[in-house]
C-alpha positions, 0 to 999 in steps of 0.5 A: 719491378726493379728500377734497374731493369731498364736504365742504364749505368748512366741513367742509374747514378741521374735517378739518384741525384732525381731523387736527392733533389726532390726529396726537400731534406737529407735521405738514408739509404734506407729511403734511397733504396725506397724512392730509386728501386735500385738495388743495394750494392748498385746504390752503393757504388752510385753513392760512391762515386757522386760522393767523389765528384761532388756531386752528393754530401754524406752527415751521420749515415745521410745523403745531400746534394753536395757542392757541385749541385749546389753550384748548380743550384745557387747557378755556376757564375755566382758559386763559382766566383764566390770560392774563385773570389775566396781562394787567395785570401783563404791562402794568404790566411792559412801562411800567415795563422799556420792554421786550417781556412773552411770557406761555408754556405747553409744550405737547407739546415746544414753547414755546407763546406765550399773549399779548404785549405789545410793546414800543414799541423795536422787537425782532426775536424768535422769540416773537409771539401764537400762535408756537410754538418748540422746548422746548429753548433760551432763558430761556423753555425752560429756565423752562417745563421747570426748573419742570414736574412731573417726569415731564413734564420727562424725557419732553421730554428723553427726546424732545429729546436722545434722542440727545444724552447730554451735551446731556442731562446739561448741560441737567440742572445747568443746570435744577439752577440756574434752580431753585435762583436761581428764575428763568433767564435767556438771551442769544441762545440762540434770537435772536441778540442777544435778551436774556431773563429767564422766571419760572413760574407756579405755579397752586397753591401750592408746585411739587410739581405742576410751573407752569402757565406762564412770565413772559418778558422780552425786550429787545435785549443791548445794552439790557440792560446794565446792567439785569439785576437790575432785570429779573429783579427786575421779573419775579420780583415779576411772575411772583409777583403772577400766582400769587397772582391764580391762587391766591385767585380 
């Protein structure tokens, strides 16, 4: 029986959200059609609505819970505090650097952008508020991986590098270096011509429990030349300031 015959318009939205919440990983349209029983045109309308409100994020044609759903999952008070504690510092760094600044978290095996302060200069970048990218390459992903709890990192690496032991060994060595220096840097790993630096944010003092999020500065590679140290220092200061806000509130 077609699911549309037995549910209201509001219930169709909830049907899609419930499917994404219970599936445990990102779903394709084919997956969602099979689980929800909705007509394809109806499903696309529900997805568009949920994306617009931040309940669903899309990556390469697959859908997963978005930042608003993440707020519900992690607890509204905790997550809203993270964004609130970060926004002023992010804006300050954006003004000082004249570059784009993102607040990112790890959700399962993806990097999710919770908040973004865009540069006045143009930047073609995969990151925008509510969008997710794989937790594998780039400064944001590597900062989150390097400083997350050991158990969580092992789970991600087991999944992402299941058939690539050489790649696993290489990234583990790189993550060790990132932990030693306190930040991650990348150039053109996710987006061609985009340089980035990312530093961890800690909700609790000490690093035993892993980082809560990371702050990332993104700039065209050509604008970063000769300013790398300035960008790294600014990003580290911003991450530390946000961590201090979180730990004292």
